[in-house]
N, C-alpha and C positions, 0 to 999 in steps of 0.2 A: 380173692378179695372179699373182705367183710362188707356186707351191706350196712345200712343204717339200722342199728339194733337198740331195743329197749329191754331192760330187765323187767320181767313180769311175774316171776314166781320164785320163791325162796324155800329151800329145804336145808336147814342148817343144824349143826350140833356144835355148841361152843364148849370149851374147856374139857374136851374129851380126853380121858386118860390114855385111850388106846391110839391116839393120833400118832402117826409116824412123823418124824421131823421133816418139815418141808425143806427141799434143797435150797441152799443159800444162793441168791442171785447177786450179780454185781450191784454195788450200791447205786441207787437211783435217787436223784434230787427232784422232788416234786415242787413245781412252781405253779401258782395259781394267779392268773390275771383276772381281776374284776374290771370289766370294761362295759362299754355300751356304744352302739352305733349312733346314738344321739348325742355323744360327747365329742366335741371338737378336739379335745386333748388326747383322745384315745388312739387314733390311727398310728402315731409314732410308737406307742406301747405295743400295739398289735404287730408292728414291724419288728420290734425288739423281741417279742415272744417268738416270732417265726425264726429269727436268728438263733435264739437260744435253743429252740426245739430241735434244731439240726444236730445238736450235740448228743451223742449216744447215752451219756450219763444223766441226761435231763428228761424228765417226764413233764410235759407242759399241759396245762388245762386252761382254757379260755372260758370264763364264766360270765355271762352277760346278765347284769342286774336289770331290774325293771323300773327303777325310780326315775329314769330319764324318759320313759314312755309318756306320751300325751294322749288326749282323747281321740285324736284323728290319725295317729301314727304310733307304731310300736316297733321296737327292735324285734325282728323275727326270731331271734335266739334268746330273748330275755325270759327270765322266770323268777318268781318270788323265792324259789328255792335257793337261788344264788344270792339274792339280797339277804335272806336270813343267814346264810353261811357267812357272808361278809360282816353282818352284824355280830355274829358270834366271835369272829376274829377281832372285831373292834373292842369288844368287852375283854377278851383274853389279852390282847396286845396293848391295851391302854390307848386306843385311838379315840379321840373325842367325837369325831363325826365321820360319816361315810364319805368316800370320795372315789372318783375314777380319774385316771387309771391307777389301780393299786395292785402291786405284785406282792404276794405272800409266799415266802420261801420255807418249805417244810413245816409250815405252821409255827415257825420260830421267830421270824422277822418279817417286817413289811416295809416296802420302799415305794417311792413313786414309780409307776410302771414303765415310764419312758426313760428313767435314769439308768443308763447302761452301767456306769461305774458303781452305783449303789447296788444294782442287781448283782453284778459280778462279785462284789465284796460279800454280800449276803450268801451267795452260793458257795464261795470259797470257804466260808466259816462253818459250813455244815460238817458234822463229824463224818469221817470217812468209813467208820465201821458201822454196818447196818445193825439196827437194834431189833430187827425182826427178820425171820426167814419166811418168805411168802412165795407160793407157787400157784399157778393157775393154768388151766388148759380148756380148750373148747371140746365139748362132748356132744354126742347126739342124744336127743330126748324124744321119746314117742310123743307125737302130737305137737312138737315145738320145733322151730327151725334149728336152734342151737341152744346150748347152755354152757355156762362157764363154771367149772369146778374149782373151788378155792381151798387151799390149806395154808394155814399160817401159824407160826409159833413165835412168841416173844417172851419177855421177862415175866415170870410168874408174879401175880398180884397186881399187875398194871392193868387197869380197866381201859379197854380200847374198843373202837368201832372198826369194823371192816367195811370199807366203802367200795362200791362198784360204779365207775363212771363210763359212760359210752360217749365216744367223741366222733366227730366228723373231721377228717384230716385237713381238708381245705374247703373254704366257702368264699363266695364273692357276692357282695350285695351292692346294688345301686340304691343308695339310701334316699328315701322319699320324704323324710321329715327330720325334725330336730336340727341341731347345730351343723350336722353334716349333710343336710339336704342337697341332693344333686351330685354328691361324691360317690365314687365307687371304692369300696373298702374290701381289702383282702384279709381273711382270717385263717388261722391254723388251730388245730386241736380244740375245736368248739365243742363244749360239753352239751350234749342234748338230753342226757339223763344222769342223775346222780342219786343213788340210794344207799342207805345203810343196810348192808346184807345181813349183819348180825353184830353181836358184841361178845366180848370174852374178857377174861383176866389172865391171859397167858397163852390161849390157843383157840383156834377156830377151824371148823371144817364145814363146808356147805356148798350148795349148788344154786345157781341163779339161772333160770330159763330166759332165753332171749328170743324176741320175735322180730323178724326182719321187717323194716318199714320202707326203705328206699334202696334197692340194690344198686342204684347208680352212684351212691355216695360211699366212698371208702372211709373206713374208720377203724378205731381200736377199742378194745375193752381194757380199762385200766383198773387195777385193784390196789388199794393202799390201806394201810393200817394206821390209825390215828388215835392218840390218847383222847379219852372222852372230854367233852367240853371244848372242842376246837383246839386241842392241845397239839404238841409236836407230832409230826408225821414220823412214824417209826420205820417205815419201809414201803416199797411198792414194786409192782411188776405189771407188765402189760401183755395182752394177747395180740400178737401181730396178725395182720391180714395174711 
C-alpha cells in the first residue's frame, strides 16, 4: 500500500529522439472536481465523484480550492494551486466566474459537479481513442523512499505538460467551520500534491522522486498529459498501491 507521497525531485528529458514508445494503456477519462469543505453545495458532488471513481475507466481527482477558507477556519485539503488551476480552466472554457462544485472532464467540458446526468453526458462525449501513450512505474532511488518513472509519447508538435498528482484514496473530515460546520464529510481521490513534471512537444521521459509523509493513508500516483494552457487532457495512467 502506498503511503502519503509528495513529488520532491525531477530529472527529465523531453522530446528525446531515442525514447522507446510507451505501451498504450486502456483509455482513461480524467475528471477533476473543484470542491471545498466550506461549501454546502459540495457534499452531493463529493458523493457523485465517489460513485464515478468506482468505474475502472475513470481517473478521479478531488481538488480543494482555498477561496472558501476564512480567517478562523480552513479546509485542510485546500490549496491556492487548485484555485489557480480552476482559474486557468475558467479562462479556457469561457466560464465567467469561479464556483463550486465544478466538474471538469478531460479538460474539455465543465458541468455542475453534483449534476449526474450532465457529468455522464460529458464523460460519454470523450473520444474513445487515447491521444497519448503514457506509462509509469514505481522505482527505488538511493536516499528517497520511492520514485515514479514516466514515459509518454503523443502527436508531434503538440505542446503539452506532464503532470504528476498524488492522491489520498479516502478521507473523512468533521468540518469545524464554513457552511458545513458540524457536518462529517467523506472524500475520495483527494489531491495532496500536483506538479508539472515537465513539458514536451511530442514526447517526455523523466523521473520524480517521492517522499513518504503518512504511511497510514493509502493513495495513488496519477500521471496525465495535458495540452499547455489548461487544454484538453490527452491521456493518463496511475500507479496503483
